[in-house]
C-alpha positions, 0 to 999 in steps of 0.5 A, spaced: 704 497 476 705 493 470 710 495 465 715 491 463 722 490 467 728 493 464 735 491 463 737 492 470 732 488 473 733 482 468 740 482 469 739 482 477 734 476 476 739 472 472 744 473 477 739 471 483 738 464 478 745 463 478 746 463 485 750 469 486 746 471 493 747 465 497 750 469 502 747 476 500 739 475 500 736 480 494 732 485 497 726 488 494 723 495 497 716 495 496 713 502 494 719 506 494 718 513 495 722 517 499 724 512 505 724 506 500 729 510 495 733 512 501 734 505 505 734 501 498 739 506 496 744 506 502 743 498 502 745 498 495 751 503 496 754 498 501 754 492 496 747 489 497 743 487 491 737 491 491 731 492 487 726 497 488 718 497 486 717 504 484 712 508 480 713 510 473 715 517 475 720 515 480 723 510 475 724 515 470 727 520 475 732 515 477 734 512 470 735 519 468 739 522 474 741 516 478 740 516 486 744 522 490 743 520 498 745 526 502 745 527 510 744 532 515 751 531 517 753 533 510 755 526 507 753 524 500 753 517 496 751 517 489 749 511 485 748 510 478 741 507 475 745 501 474 747 499 481 740 497 483 734 494 479 728 498 478 721 495 476 714 497 476 712 490 475 711 486 482 713 480 479 720 483 481 718 479 488 719 473 485 727 473 487 726 476 494 730 474 500 727 480 504 722 485 502 722 492 505 715 495 505 715 502 505 708 504 502 703 508 506 699 505 511 693 505 506 696 501 501 698 496 506 693 491 504 694 492 496 702 491 497 701 485 501 696 481 496 702 483 491 707 480 495 703 474 497 702 472 489 709 473 487 714 472 493 717 466 495 714 463 501 720 463 505 722 471 504 722 475 510 717 481 510 719 487 514 714 493 515 718 500 515 712 504 515 708 509 520 703 507 525 702 500 529 697 496 525 700 495 518 704 488 521 697 485 523 695 487 516 701 484 512 700 477 517 693 476 515 694 477 508 701 473 507 699 466 509 704 464 514 710 468 511 715 471 517 713 478 518 717 483 522 715 490 525 720 495 524 721 503 525 724 508 521 726 514 526 728 519 521 725 523 516 727 523 508 725 529 503 725 527 496 729 533 493 727 532 486 732 529 480 734 523 484 736 526 490 733 524 497 735 527 503 735 524 510 734 530 515 734 527 522 738 522 526 736 515 529 737 508 527 732 503 524 729 498 529 726 492 528 723 486 531 728 480 533 728 474 529 732 467 529 736 469 523 738 476 526 735 480 520 736 486 523 744 485 523 743 482 516 740 489 514 745 494 518 750 497 513 755 503 514 751 509 514 744 505 516 744 502 522 739 497 524 738 494 531 734 489 533 729 490 539 726 485 544 720 490 545 718 493 538 711 494 539 713 499 545 718 502 540 712 503 535 708 506 540 713 511 542 715 513 534 707 514 533 707 519 539 713 523 536 709 522 530 703 526 532 708 532 531 707 531 523 700 534 523 703 540 527 709 541 522 704 540 516 699 545 519 704 550 520 708 550 514 715 551 518 721 546 518 721 542 524 727 545 527 724 552 527 718 549 530 721 546 535 725 552 537 719 556 538 716 555 545 709 556 543 709 550 538 713 546 543 707 547 548 702 545 543 706 539 541 707 537 549 699 538 550 698 533 544 703 528 547 700 528 554 693 526 551 697 521 547 701 518 553 694 518 557 691 514 552 697 509 552 697 509 560 689 507 560 690 502 555 696 499 559 701 500 553 708 502 555 711 506 549 719 506 548 723 512 547 728 512 541 732 517 545 735 517 551 730 521 554 724 517 557 717 518 553 714 520 560 719 526 561 718 529 554 712 533 555 715 537 561 722 537 557 718 540 551 715 546 555 722 548 558 725 555 556 728 555 549 735 555 551 734 549 556 730 545 551 735 547 545 741 544 549 738 538 551 735 536 544 742 538 541 745 532 545 739 527 543 738 528 536 740 532 530 735 535 525 737 539 519 734 546 518 730 544 512 727 538 515 720 537 514 715 532 516 712 526 511 705 529 512 707 536 510 710 533 504 703 530 503 699 536 503 704 540 499 703 535 493 696 534 494 696 527 497 692 524 502 695 524 509 696 518 514 693 522 519 688 516 520 693 512 522 697 516 527 692 521 531 686 516 528 689 510 532 690 514 538 683 516 538 680 509 537 684 507 543 682 513 547 674 511 545 676 504 547 678 506 554 674 512 555 679 518 555 678 525 552 683 527 547 680 534 544 686 537 542 688 531 538 680 531 535 681 538 533 688 537 529 685 531 525 679 536 523 684 541 521 688 536 517 682 533 514 680 541 512 687 542 509 686 535 505 679 537 502 682 544 500 688 541 496 691 548 497 697 545 501 699 547 508 694 552 512 700 556 515 696 556 522 699 559 528 699 555 535 693 559 537 689 558 531 690 550 532 688 550 539 681 554 537 
């Protein structure tokens, strides 16, 4: 990422220098893909000063089409390219009051080094990434800067031509801090809530995210998959393995829904009609919602399986807990990655082997 900043970025930086953001600290989204573009776009739509550090393809797309943010509830927000700054140059961090990190877990160390080189020492850095190890990497490489853990519960699909679609419900969670950064980032249509146990929240999200791999292997929308009892039983069995590992490690996951994590496997195994009634009260899912891991396989990218199932397997080895189903799922995702032909379109029975 090294091209010259555009006019919008230079205007944005000039406004910062002139002191226009004293009560509205500038926000830089580090690595704006689907989640980053949606979150940054929602903040910009609410009047926040936002810059996106993007790859050339995304920059060109937004400059051409603007941003169209659509939601599972049929609402939408449209922003022109001039309503937020776009840059491929990490020098954009120079003016950041808050940095939102949305890169893939494998890229955390690289983006941390860019933030360390360019961002002010008092900038607050927030990880809005999958997995549970990214905050430790950021803190290690950021030389005493404040780093907060966050959790994004919803999926976002990049639809092309500047459209990013939120396909599931839920509020962003963040760790507590004296500045109440969570409240500062909470805007209409994008609620951000502080949590006293953000580590538990992250582990709870990771256990739910174990389904990302099943979505990727099935090539089915999430709603259709959850409507099928055989798929839910598979998810329940994998989740039960994960919860057993956390119990052995003394970790209590926090649910992002009113349903306690420990109840989830049993609920997933219920008959279709009962499960559908319970799900409808706790979560909204767009019929076309897909997991980020499905998107990665579809586009021939390396997935985050090592930071999801891989993290649980590492913890299982430390605590002598057997997780055969999870190991099988990791092997199948690696097979799909190596083949480079997208989702394998497997059945639950084929996944079980």
